[in-house]
N, CA and C atoms as an extended XYZ file, in Angstrom:
219
Properties=species:S:1:pos:R:3:atomname:S:1:resname:S:1:resid:I:1 pbc="F F F"
N       -70.988     -106.187     -141.958 N   MET     1
C       -70.150     -105.124     -142.499 CA  MET     1
C       -70.938     -103.817     -142.427 C   MET     1
N       -70.254     -102.734     -142.119 N   LYS     2
C       -70.876     -101.423     -142.010 CA  LYS     2
C       -70.634     -100.609     -143.276 C   LYS     2
N       -71.623      -99.808     -143.647 N   CYS     3
C       -71.522      -98.921     -144.805 CA  CYS     3
C       -70.479      -97.842     -144.527 C   CYS     3
N       -69.616      -97.604     -145.497 N   TYR     4
C       -68.574      -96.593     -145.327 CA  TYR     4
C       -69.121      -95.172     -145.450 C   TYR     4
N       -70.354      -95.012     -145.952 N   LEU     5
C       -70.946      -93.674     -146.069 CA  LEU     5
C       -71.745      -93.274     -144.836 C   LEU     5
N       -72.660      -94.165     -144.410 N   CYS     6
C       -73.584      -93.776     -143.339 CA  CYS     6
C       -73.465      -94.629     -142.084 C   CYS     6
N       -72.732      -95.732     -142.150 N   GLY     7
C       -72.602      -96.613     -140.991 CA  GLY     7
C       -73.700      -97.650     -140.881 C   GLY     7
N       -74.631      -97.682     -141.849 N   GLY     8
C       -75.698      -98.681     -141.853 CA  GLY     8
C       -75.143     -100.069     -142.106 C   GLY     8
N       -76.008     -101.045     -142.033 N   THR     9
C       -75.606     -102.437     -142.234 CA  THR     9
C       -75.650     -102.804     -143.715 C   THR     9
N       -74.567     -103.398     -144.197 N   MET    10
C       -74.487     -103.877     -145.582 CA  MET    10
C       -75.012     -105.307     -145.618 C   MET    10
N       -75.921     -105.568     -146.557 N   GLU    11
C       -76.518     -106.893     -146.696 CA  GLU    11
C       -76.255     -107.436     -148.091 C   GLU    11
N       -76.120     -108.750     -148.194 N   SER    12
C       -75.905     -109.400     -149.489 CA  SER    12
C       -77.171     -109.305     -150.329 C   SER    12
N       -77.004     -108.901     -151.584 N   GLU    13
C       -78.106     -108.768     -152.531 CA  GLU    13
C       -77.631     -109.266     -153.886 C   GLU    13
N       -78.567     -109.548     -154.766 N   ILE    14
C       -78.275     -109.855     -156.164 CA  ILE    14
C       -78.852     -108.703     -156.972 C   ILE    14
N       -78.033     -108.113     -157.846 N   SER    15
C       -78.471     -106.924     -158.581 CA  SER    15
C       -77.933     -106.952     -160.009 C   SER    15
N       -78.581     -106.198     -160.876 N   ASP    16
C       -78.074     -105.964     -162.229 CA  ASP    16
C       -77.357     -104.624     -162.191 C   ASP    16
N       -76.102     -104.580     -162.650 N   MET    17
C       -75.321     -103.354     -162.534 CA  MET    17
C       -74.667     -102.977     -163.861 C   MET    17
N       -74.712     -101.680     -164.200 N   PRO    18
C       -74.044     -101.209     -165.414 CA  PRO    18
C       -72.583     -100.842     -165.135 C   PRO    18
N       -71.735     -101.068     -166.122 N   PHE    19
C       -70.329     -100.669     -166.070 CA  PHE    19
C       -70.018      -99.937     -167.367 C   PHE    19
N       -69.545      -98.716     -167.269 N   LYS    20
C       -69.188      -97.939     -168.456 CA  LYS    20
C       -67.718      -98.179     -168.754 C   LYS    20
N       -67.435      -98.831     -169.889 N   LEU    21
C       -66.061      -99.192     -170.229 CA  LEU    21
C       -65.356      -98.118     -171.048 C   LEU    21
N       -66.121      -97.356     -171.818 N   SER    22
C       -65.559      -96.280     -172.625 CA  SER    22
C       -66.673      -95.273     -172.882 C   SER    22
N       -66.376      -94.260     -173.687 N   SER    23
C       -67.396      -93.253     -173.965 CA  SER    23
C       -68.570      -93.822     -174.740 C   SER    23
N       -68.388      -95.003     -175.367 N   LYS    24
C       -69.483      -95.573     -176.144 CA  LYS    24
C       -69.881      -96.994     -175.753 C   LYS    24
N       -69.216      -97.595     -174.781 N   THR    25
C       -69.499      -98.987     -174.431 CA  THR    25
C       -69.973      -99.108     -172.988 C   THR    25
N       -71.168      -99.688     -172.838 N   ILE    26
C       -71.727      -99.964     -171.520 CA  ILE    26
C       -72.035     -101.457     -171.453 C   ILE    26
N       -71.663     -102.062     -170.325 N   VAL    27
C       -71.948     -103.479     -170.090 CA  VAL    27
C       -72.838     -103.570     -168.857 C   VAL    27
N       -73.907     -104.345     -168.971 N   ILE    28
C       -74.766     -104.604     -167.824 CA  ILE    28
C       -74.505     -106.031     -167.377 C   ILE    28
N       -74.084     -106.177     -166.120 N   LEU    29
C       -73.891     -107.506     -165.546 CA  LEU    29
C       -75.162     -107.888     -164.800 C   LEU    29
N       -75.772     -108.994     -165.210 N   LYS    30
C       -77.010     -109.481     -164.608 CA  LYS    30
C       -76.688     -110.417     -163.448 C   LYS    30
N       -77.503     -110.317     -162.407 N   GLU    31
C       -77.422     -111.211     -161.247 CA  GLU    31
C       -76.054     -111.167     -160.567 C   GLU    31
N       -75.559     -109.953     -160.347 N   LEU    32
C       -74.262     -109.744     -159.706 CA  LEU    32
C       -74.438     -109.697     -158.186 C   LEU    32
N       -73.685     -110.504     -157.440 N   PRO    33
C       -73.767     -110.428     -155.980 CA  PRO    33
C       -73.059     -109.165     -155.479 C   PRO    33
N       -73.777     -108.363     -154.712 N   VAL    34
C       -73.235     -107.121     -154.159 CA  VAL    34
C       -73.605     -107.028     -152.683 C   VAL    34
N       -72.979     -106.091     -152.002 N   LEU    35
C       -73.377     -105.724     -150.652 CA  LEU    35
C       -74.064     -104.375     -150.760 C   LEU    35
N       -75.277     -104.257     -150.194 N   GLN    36
C       -76.011     -103.005     -150.300 CA  GLN    36
C       -76.443     -102.547     -148.909 C   GLN    36
N       -76.289     -101.244     -148.668 N   CYS    37
C       -76.643     -100.663     -147.380 CA  CYS    37
C       -78.159     -100.620     -147.244 C   CYS    37
N       -78.657     -101.101     -146.114 N   ASN    38
C       -80.099     -101.085     -145.882 CA  ASN    38
C       -80.597      -99.708     -145.446 C   ASN    38
N       -79.674      -98.759     -145.257 N   ASN    39
C       -80.057      -97.412     -144.844 CA  ASN    39
C       -80.017      -96.414     -146.005 C   ASN    39
N       -78.862      -96.310     -146.688 N   CYS    40
C       -78.708      -95.284     -147.727 CA  CYS    40
C       -78.708      -95.845     -149.155 C   CYS    40
N       -78.615      -97.172     -149.305 N   GLY    41
C       -78.642      -97.784     -150.633 CA  GLY    41
C       -77.289      -97.877     -151.323 C   GLY    41
N       -76.235      -97.363     -150.707 N   GLU    42
C       -74.895      -97.470     -151.285 CA  GLU    42
C       -74.541      -98.948     -151.441 C   GLU    42
N       -73.746      -99.271     -152.454 N   TYR    43
C       -73.373     -100.660     -152.672 CA  TYR    43
C       -71.858     -100.809     -152.687 C   TYR    43
N       -71.417     -102.039     -152.490 N   ALA    44
C       -69.998     -102.389     -152.572 CA  ALA    44
C       -69.904     -103.774     -153.205 C   ALA    44
N       -68.791     -104.016     -153.852 N   ILE    45
C       -68.541     -105.319     -154.459 CA  ILE    45
C       -67.312     -105.905     -153.774 C   ILE    45
N       -67.446     -107.125     -153.278 N   GLU    46
C       -66.329     -107.774     -152.593 CA  GLU    46
C       -65.173     -108.003     -153.560 C   GLU    46
N       -63.957     -108.008     -153.039 N   ASP    47
C       -62.757     -108.144     -153.869 CA  ASP    47
C       -62.773     -109.400     -154.738 C   ASP    47
N       -63.193     -110.520     -154.184 N   SER    48
C       -63.202     -111.769     -154.955 CA  SER    48
C       -64.188     -111.694     -156.116 C   SER    48
N       -65.314     -111.019     -155.925 N   ILE    49
C       -66.302     -110.839     -156.989 CA  ILE    49
C       -65.760     -109.856     -158.024 C   ILE    49
N       -65.114     -108.796     -157.560 N   MET    50
C       -64.588     -107.782     -158.480 CA  MET    50
C       -63.525     -108.364     -159.401 C   MET    50
N       -62.739     -109.305     -158.923 N   GLU    51
C       -61.751     -109.969     -159.787 CA  GLU    51
C       -62.454     -110.677     -160.946 C   GLU    51
N       -63.565     -111.349     -160.660 N   LYS    52
C       -64.332     -112.032     -161.707 CA  LYS    52
C       -64.980     -111.027     -162.652 C   LYS    52
N       -65.468     -109.908     -162.098 N   VAL    53
C       -66.059     -108.846     -162.917 CA  VAL    53
C       -65.022     -108.306     -163.893 C   VAL    53
N       -63.826     -108.021     -163.407 N   GLU    54
C       -62.765     -107.493     -164.266 CA  GLU    54
C       -62.413     -108.475     -165.385 C   GLU    54
N       -62.391     -109.769     -165.065 N   ALA    55
C       -62.110     -110.778     -166.090 CA  ALA    55
C       -63.215     -110.800     -167.144 C   ALA    55
N       -64.463     -110.719     -166.719 N   LEU    56
C       -65.585     -110.681     -167.661 CA  LEU    56
C       -65.521     -109.436     -168.543 C   LEU    56
N       -65.267     -108.295     -167.931 N   LEU    57
C       -65.244     -107.042     -168.679 CA  LEU    57
C       -64.088     -106.985     -169.675 C   LEU    57
N       -62.999     -107.672     -169.369 N   SER    58
C       -61.850     -107.668     -170.282 CA  SER    58
C       -62.139     -108.425     -171.582 C   SER    58
N       -63.160     -109.275     -171.559 N   ARG    59
C       -63.510     -110.066     -172.738 CA  ARG    59
C       -64.637     -109.454     -173.565 C   ARG    59
N       -65.128     -108.302     -173.156 N   VAL    60
C       -66.245     -107.662     -173.863 CA  VAL    60
C       -65.756     -107.009     -175.151 C   VAL    60
N       -66.577     -107.092     -176.186 N   ASP    61
C       -66.288     -106.448     -177.464 CA  ASP    61
C       -66.342     -104.934     -177.280 C   ASP    61
N       -65.210     -104.272     -177.382 N   GLN    62
C       -65.119     -102.826     -177.160 CA  GLN    62
C       -65.824     -102.014     -178.241 C   GLN    62
N       -66.224     -102.661     -179.314 N   GLU    63
C       -66.950     -101.970     -180.381 CA  GLU    63
C       -68.458     -101.952     -180.122 C   GLU    63
N       -68.925     -102.788     -179.210 N   ALA    64
C       -70.354     -102.845     -178.902 CA  ALA    64
C       -70.759     -101.619     -178.090 C   ALA    64
N       -71.952     -101.092     -178.361 N   GLU    65
C       -72.459      -99.974     -177.572 CA  GLU    65
C       -73.033     -100.461     -176.255 C   GLU    65
N       -73.737     -101.583     -176.300 N   LEU    66
C       -74.360     -102.136     -175.109 CA  LEU    66
C       -74.243     -103.653     -175.159 C   LEU    66
N       -73.786     -104.213     -174.059 N   GLU    67
C       -73.710     -105.670     -173.969 CA  GLU    67
C       -74.259     -106.071     -172.607 C   GLU    67
N       -75.048     -107.130     -172.605 N   ILE    68
C       -75.613     -107.646     -171.358 CA  ILE    68
C       -75.028     -109.022     -171.123 C   ILE    68
N       -74.405     -109.209     -169.934 N   VAL    69
C       -73.714     -110.449     -169.607 CA  VAL    69
C       -74.242     -110.972     -168.290 C   VAL    69
N       -74.577     -112.240     -168.246 N   ARG    70
C       -75.016     -112.851     -166.989 CA  ARG    70
C       -73.773     -113.228     -166.178 C   ARG    70
N       -73.742     -112.766     -164.928 N   PHE    71
C       -72.633     -113.091     -164.037 CA  PHE    71
C       -72.851     -114.500     -163.498 C   PHE    71
N       -71.845     -115.333     -163.637 N   ALA    72
C       -71.909     -116.705     -163.095 CA  ALA    72
C       -70.841     -116.842     -162.032 C   ALA    72
N       -71.266     -117.029     -160.800 N   ALA    73
C       -70.339     -117.070     -159.672 CA  ALA    73
C       -69.401     -118.234     -159.725 C   ALA    73
């Protein structure tokens, strides 16, 4: 897969990524599979993974300021 920003090659990586759900709630997903450009560092999340991410994020306590969740494929 080619990077949509620079045209570099996207490679599969495992990363910890933050998601801001509201002005006061941030969730960090640990060990999330992503595609990352080996040239510019831009990342993308595949649709099938993003569906699981959305399901995980929908279950987060919206009153928490910071929550860390391990992604399980």
